[in-house]
N, C-alpha and C positions, 0 to 999 in steps of 0.2 A: 934246600926246599926252593929257594928263590931261583936258583939255576935251572932246576927241573921245570919250574913254571915258565920261565923264559924260553926254554927249549921247546916245551909243548906248544907255546904260543907261536913260535917260529914255524914249527911243523904244520900247524893248522893254517897259518897264513899262506905258506908256500904251497900247500896242497890245494887251497882254494883258488890260487892263481893258475892252476894247471888245467882247468876246464876249458875245452875249446870245441865241444861237440854241439849237436842240436839240443836245444833246451827240452828237457823231458816233458814239460807241460805242453809242448807242441804235438806230442804223440796223439794221433787220432783227432786232431783239431784241424779245421779248415783254415788255411792261411791265405792271405791276399798277396798277389804279386802286382806291383805298381812299377811302371817305367816313368821316370821323370828326369827332366833336365835341370842341372844346377844353375840357378839364376844368380845367386849371390852367396858369398861366404864371409863370415866375420869371426875373428878370434874372440872368445869369451872366457872369463875366469870361471873356474869351477870351485864350488865350496869344498871345504876340507873338514874332516872330523878329528884332525890331529889335536886341536886345542881341547876338545872334550876328552879324548883319550889321555892327554897329559894330566888333566884334572882327576880323572878316574884312577889313573896310575899312581898319582901322588897320594891319593887317599889310601889305596891298597898298600902302597909302600910304607906309609906311616903306620897303618894298622899292623902290617907284618912285622915291623920293627918296634912296636910299642912296648915290648918287654925289656928293651934296653934303655940307655940314657937318652937324653934329649938330642944329643948329637947323632945317635943311631937313627932316631925317628926322622930327623931332618935329612940325613944322608939317604935313608931308604926312600923317603918321599921323592927326593930330587932324582935319584937314580931311576926309580920306577916311572916317574913322569917323563923323563927323557926317553927311556926305552919304549914306553907305550906310544908316545908321539912319533918316534922314529919308525916303529913297525907299521903304524897306520899310514904314515906318509909314504913308505915304501909300497904298501899294498895299494894305495890310491893312485900312485904314479903322478904323472904331470898334472898340474893344476890349471892347464890351459886346454880348452875345448874349442870346437869349431861349430858355429851355428850355420847350418846349411839351409838355404831357402830354395825350394824346388817347385817346378811346374810340371804337372802330369800331362799325359797326352790328351786328357779330357779337359785341360786347362784348370784343373784343381790345384790349389796352392798347398804346399806342405812345408813344415819347418821341422828340423831334427837337429839335436846337438850330439856330436860324436867326438871321440878322442882321436880319430884318425886325422892325419895331415895330408893325405894323398888325394883329396877331393878339391877340384878347382871349378871355377865358373865355366860353363859350357859342357861339362862332363855329362854323359848319359848314364844314369844309374838304374839298377834293378833293385827295388826294395821288396823284401819278402817279409811281410808283417804277420807275425803270429803273436806269441807271448812277448817276444822281443822282435826287433827289426834287424834283419841281415841286409847288408849293402854290398852289391857287386857292381863293378864297372862293366858296362856292356857297350856294344857298337852304337854309334849315334843314330843309326836307322831305327832302332827300337823306340826312340823318343819322338819320332814323327807320327802324327795322328793317323796317317793313311795306312800304316803298317798294322796288319792283324797279328795278334799274338796268340800262340797256343800255350797251353798249360805245361807243356813239356819243357 
């Protein structure tokens, strides 16, 4: 039973990691396109849910093994806590993010936290803001206020 549960959890986690298309909530929604220059970047720590997953896993493991002796309960709790924390850590990935400070062509300031590491000060970015924000590197001419932009 435990092995089936772990296998099912692995499949769900890895299936969730495979999405890379346009968010379905953006269908038939107006999205905003912003061109902005990167003014400053700063590495920031991202929180993790691994400790919560370990606690939940420990409880589930203890309950699952509660029909055995106390050694089974402790071993089940420990194994389930480690497995739960490991799966969540793998799903979350790196605990380091990048705080990016931007200035739009209209001099509006923006801040965004990303997991990407390929953004540097001076880069010109196209931000496509819908339900989520997509970020693309573009030529520096797009970050100059005098350039008119089309929606294409």
